[in-house]
Biotite code that builds the C-alpha atoms (Angstrom):
import biotite.structure as struc

atoms = struc.array([
    struc.Atom([36.264, 37.749, 100.418], chain_id="A", res_id=1, res_name="MET", atom_name="CA", element="C"),
    struc.Atom([39.155, 40.192, 100.847], chain_id="A", res_id=2, res_name="LYS", atom_name="CA", element="C"),
    struc.Atom([41.837, 39.771, 103.492], chain_id="A", res_id=3, res_name="PHE", atom_name="CA", element="C"),
    struc.Atom([43.842, 42.775, 104.515], chain_id="A", res_id=4, res_name="ILE", atom_name="CA", element="C"),
    struc.Atom([47.164, 41.701, 105.907], chain_id="A", res_id=5, res_name="LEU", atom_name="CA", element="C"),
    struc.Atom([48.528, 44.216, 108.412], chain_id="A", res_id=6, res_name="ASN", atom_name="CA", element="C"),
    struc.Atom([52.209, 43.423, 109.073], chain_id="A", res_id=7, res_name="ILE", atom_name="CA", element="C"),
    struc.Atom([54.177, 45.434, 111.619], chain_id="A", res_id=8, res_name="GLN", atom_name="CA", element="C"),
    struc.Atom([57.907, 44.847, 112.036], chain_id="A", res_id=9, res_name="LEU", atom_name="CA", element="C"),
    struc.Atom([59.357, 45.447, 115.491], chain_id="A", res_id=10, res_name="PHE", atom_name="CA", element="C"),
    struc.Atom([62.975, 45.611, 116.524], chain_id="A", res_id=11, res_name="ALA", atom_name="CA", element="C"),
    struc.Atom([64.279, 42.344, 117.877], chain_id="A", res_id=12, res_name="HIS", atom_name="CA", element="C"),
    struc.Atom([67.018, 44.161, 119.849], chain_id="A", res_id=13, res_name="LYS", atom_name="CA", element="C"),
    struc.Atom([66.449, 47.120, 122.117], chain_id="A", res_id=14, res_name="LYS", atom_name="CA", element="C"),
    struc.Atom([68.139, 50.297, 120.867], chain_id="A", res_id=15, res_name="GLY", atom_name="CA", element="C"),
    struc.Atom([70.420, 52.333, 123.124], chain_id="A", res_id=16, res_name="GLN", atom_name="CA", element="C"),
    struc.Atom([69.193, 55.643, 124.447], chain_id="A", res_id=17, res_name="GLY", atom_name="CA", element="C"),
    struc.Atom([71.297, 58.793, 124.243], chain_id="A", res_id=18, res_name="SER", atom_name="CA", element="C"),
    struc.Atom([72.736, 60.905, 127.052], chain_id="A", res_id=19, res_name="VAL", atom_name="CA", element="C"),
    struc.Atom([73.451, 64.619, 127.232], chain_id="A", res_id=20, res_name="LYS", atom_name="CA", element="C"),
    struc.Atom([76.874, 64.301, 128.879], chain_id="A", res_id=21, res_name="ASN", atom_name="CA", element="C"),
    struc.Atom([78.331, 61.371, 126.931], chain_id="A", res_id=22, res_name="GLY", atom_name="CA", element="C"),
    struc.Atom([81.394, 63.049, 125.389], chain_id="A", res_id=23, res_name="ARG", atom_name="CA", element="C"),
    struc.Atom([84.805, 64.363, 126.403], chain_id="A", res_id=24, res_name="ASP", atom_name="CA", element="C"),
    struc.Atom([87.421, 66.600, 124.769], chain_id="A", res_id=25, res_name="SER", atom_name="CA", element="C"),
    struc.Atom([90.999, 65.581, 124.073], chain_id="A", res_id=26, res_name="ASN", atom_name="CA", element="C"),
    struc.Atom([93.652, 66.708, 126.583], chain_id="A", res_id=27, res_name="PRO", atom_name="CA", element="C"),
    struc.Atom([95.544, 69.885, 125.624], chain_id="A", res_id=28, res_name="LYS", atom_name="CA", element="C"),
    struc.Atom([98.744, 69.315, 127.672], chain_id="A", res_id=29, res_name="TYR", atom_name="CA", element="C"),
    struc.Atom([99.074, 72.939, 128.784], chain_id="A", res_id=30, res_name="LEU", atom_name="CA", element="C"),
    struc.Atom([101.509, 74.256, 131.386], chain_id="A", res_id=31, res_name="GLY", atom_name="CA", element="C"),
    struc.Atom([105.176, 74.948, 132.057], chain_id="A", res_id=32, res_name="VAL", atom_name="CA", element="C"),
    struc.Atom([107.459, 72.566, 130.141], chain_id="A", res_id=33, res_name="LYS", atom_name="CA", element="C"),
    struc.Atom([110.877, 73.918, 131.235], chain_id="A", res_id=34, res_name="LYS", atom_name="CA", element="C"),
    struc.Atom([111.412, 75.326, 134.723], chain_id="A", res_id=35, res_name="TYR", atom_name="CA", element="C"),
    struc.Atom([113.639, 78.042, 136.199], chain_id="A", res_id=36, res_name="ASP", atom_name="CA", element="C"),
    struc.Atom([117.346, 77.294, 135.777], chain_id="A", res_id=37, res_name="GLY", atom_name="CA", element="C"),
    struc.Atom([116.902, 74.539, 133.173], chain_id="A", res_id=38, res_name="GLU", atom_name="CA", element="C"),
    struc.Atom([119.135, 74.487, 130.098], chain_id="A", res_id=39, res_name="VAL", atom_name="CA", element="C"),
    struc.Atom([117.251, 75.003, 126.816], chain_id="A", res_id=40, res_name="VAL", atom_name="CA", element="C"),
    struc.Atom([118.107, 75.113, 123.145], chain_id="A", res_id=41, res_name="LYS", atom_name="CA", element="C"),
    struc.Atom([116.708, 77.580, 120.629], chain_id="A", res_id=42, res_name="ALA", atom_name="CA", element="C"),
    struc.Atom([113.203, 76.506, 119.636], chain_id="A", res_id=43, res_name="GLY", atom_name="CA", element="C"),
    struc.Atom([112.428, 74.621, 122.866], chain_id="A", res_id=44, res_name="ASN", atom_name="CA", element="C"),
    struc.Atom([108.898, 75.219, 124.164], chain_id="A", res_id=45, res_name="ILE", atom_name="CA", element="C"),
    struc.Atom([108.959, 76.743, 127.651], chain_id="A", res_id=46, res_name="ILE", atom_name="CA", element="C"),
    struc.Atom([105.236, 77.309, 128.372], chain_id="A", res_id=47, res_name="VAL", atom_name="CA", element="C"),
    struc.Atom([102.031, 76.199, 126.636], chain_id="A", res_id=48, res_name="ARG", atom_name="CA", element="C"),
    struc.Atom([99.140, 78.404, 127.701], chain_id="A", res_id=49, res_name="GLN", atom_name="CA", element="C"),
    struc.Atom([95.761, 79.877, 126.821], chain_id="A", res_id=50, res_name="ARG", atom_name="CA", element="C"),
    struc.Atom([96.156, 83.646, 126.933], chain_id="A", res_id=51, res_name="GLY", atom_name="CA", element="C"),
    struc.Atom([99.209, 85.315, 128.461], chain_id="A", res_id=52, res_name="THR", atom_name="CA", element="C"),
    struc.Atom([99.589, 84.023, 132.009], chain_id="A", res_id=53, res_name="ALA", atom_name="CA", element="C"),
    struc.Atom([103.334, 84.327, 131.292], chain_id="A", res_id=54, res_name="PHE", atom_name="CA", element="C"),
    struc.Atom([104.683, 87.129, 129.095], chain_id="A", res_id=55, res_name="HIS", atom_name="CA", element="C"),
    struc.Atom([107.743, 86.741, 126.847], chain_id="A", res_id=56, res_name="PRO", atom_name="CA", element="C"),
    struc.Atom([110.907, 88.432, 128.107], chain_id="A", res_id=57, res_name="GLY", atom_name="CA", element="C"),
    struc.Atom([114.416, 88.653, 126.644], chain_id="A", res_id=58, res_name="ASN", atom_name="CA", element="C"),
    struc.Atom([115.275, 86.071, 123.972], chain_id="A", res_id=59, res_name="ASN", atom_name="CA", element="C"),
    struc.Atom([111.757, 84.603, 124.027], chain_id="A", res_id=60, res_name="MET", atom_name="CA", element="C"),
    struc.Atom([109.235, 84.256, 121.218], chain_id="A", res_id=61, res_name="GLY", atom_name="CA", element="C"),
    struc.Atom([105.467, 83.858, 121.390], chain_id="A", res_id=62, res_name="MET", atom_name="CA", element="C"),
    struc.Atom([103.448, 81.720, 118.960], chain_id="A", res_id=63, res_name="GLY", atom_name="CA", element="C"),
    struc.Atom([99.957, 82.511, 117.712], chain_id="A", res_id=64, res_name="LYS", atom_name="CA", element="C"),
    struc.Atom([98.479, 80.236, 120.410], chain_id="A", res_id=65, res_name="ASP", atom_name="CA", element="C"),
    struc.Atom([100.487, 82.134, 123.103], chain_id="A", res_id=66, res_name="HIS", atom_name="CA", element="C"),
    struc.Atom([103.109, 79.360, 123.390], chain_id="A", res_id=67, res_name="THR", atom_name="CA", element="C"),
    struc.Atom([106.421, 80.725, 124.689], chain_id="A", res_id=68, res_name="LEU", atom_name="CA", element="C"),
    struc.Atom([109.618, 79.356, 123.136], chain_id="A", res_id=69, res_name="PHE", atom_name="CA", element="C"),
    struc.Atom([113.358, 80.042, 123.373], chain_id="A", res_id=70, res_name="ALA", atom_name="CA", element="C"),
    struc.Atom([115.067, 82.078, 120.650], chain_id="A", res_id=71, res_name="LEU", atom_name="CA", element="C"),
    struc.Atom([118.627, 81.289, 121.815], chain_id="A", res_id=72, res_name="ILE", atom_name="CA", element="C"),
    struc.Atom([120.424, 78.552, 123.769], chain_id="A", res_id=73, res_name="ASP", atom_name="CA", element="C"),
    struc.Atom([120.650, 79.335, 127.485], chain_id="A", res_id=74, res_name="GLY", atom_name="CA", element="C"),
    struc.Atom([118.945, 79.066, 130.863], chain_id="A", res_id=75, res_name="TYR", atom_name="CA", element="C"),
    struc.Atom([115.286, 79.706, 131.726], chain_id="A", res_id=76, res_name="VAL", atom_name="CA", element="C"),
    struc.Atom([114.551, 82.577, 134.119], chain_id="A", res_id=77, res_name="LYS", atom_name="CA", element="C"),
    struc.Atom([111.080, 83.264, 135.580], chain_id="A", res_id=78, res_name="PHE", atom_name="CA", element="C"),
    struc.Atom([110.512, 86.807, 136.924], chain_id="A", res_id=79, res_name="GLU", atom_name="CA", element="C"),
    struc.Atom([107.698, 88.824, 138.460], chain_id="A", res_id=80, res_name="ARG", atom_name="CA", element="C"),
    struc.Atom([106.861, 92.208, 136.974], chain_id="A", res_id=81, res_name="LEU", atom_name="CA", element="C"),
    struc.Atom([104.844, 94.149, 139.512], chain_id="A", res_id=82, res_name="GLY", atom_name="CA", element="C"),
    struc.Atom([102.077, 92.529, 141.510], chain_id="A", res_id=83, res_name="LYS", atom_name="CA", element="C"),
    struc.Atom([100.404, 90.238, 138.999], chain_id="A", res_id=84, res_name="ASP", atom_name="CA", element="C"),
    struc.Atom([102.490, 89.991, 135.820], chain_id="A", res_id=85, res_name="LYS", atom_name="CA", element="C"),
    struc.Atom([104.931, 87.111, 135.213], chain_id="A", res_id=86, res_name="LYS", atom_name="CA", element="C"),
    struc.Atom([107.660, 87.073, 132.585], chain_id="A", res_id=87, res_name="GLN", atom_name="CA", element="C"),
    struc.Atom([109.929, 84.347, 131.235], chain_id="A", res_id=88, res_name="VAL", atom_name="CA", element="C"),
    struc.Atom([113.364, 85.129, 129.790], chain_id="A", res_id=89, res_name="SER", atom_name="CA", element="C"),
    struc.Atom([116.328, 83.176, 128.458], chain_id="A", res_id=90, res_name="ILE", atom_name="CA", element="C"),
    struc.Atom([119.764, 84.085, 129.859], chain_id="A", res_id=91, res_name="CYS", atom_name="CA", element="C"),
    struc.Atom([122.870, 83.070, 127.910], chain_id="A", res_id=92, res_name="ALA", atom_name="CA", element="C"),
    struc.Atom([124.736, 82.330, 131.168], chain_id="A", res_id=93, res_name="SER", atom_name="CA", element="C"),
    struc.Atom([123.713, 81.613, 134.759], chain_id="A", res_id=94, res_name="LYS", atom_name="CA", element="C"),
])
């Protein structure tokens, strides 16, 4: 007489299901870091941005990720150019 032993192993703990929205991206900390009239040193970051919401003016540099930074020591100056363009410059004196 032959016995066929059929053994099935089941989980003894219920597994977790997955969700479509269960993740989040790290914060990017974008925005204006130094405001109009503030004293800055060369190399200070003035604006972190995606694209050119603010354009670099006098004594300003722009990084490859569109970050604006000061090239000289001085004061921050925000200006409007026309209807929709904004520019940031560094003035050596107020």
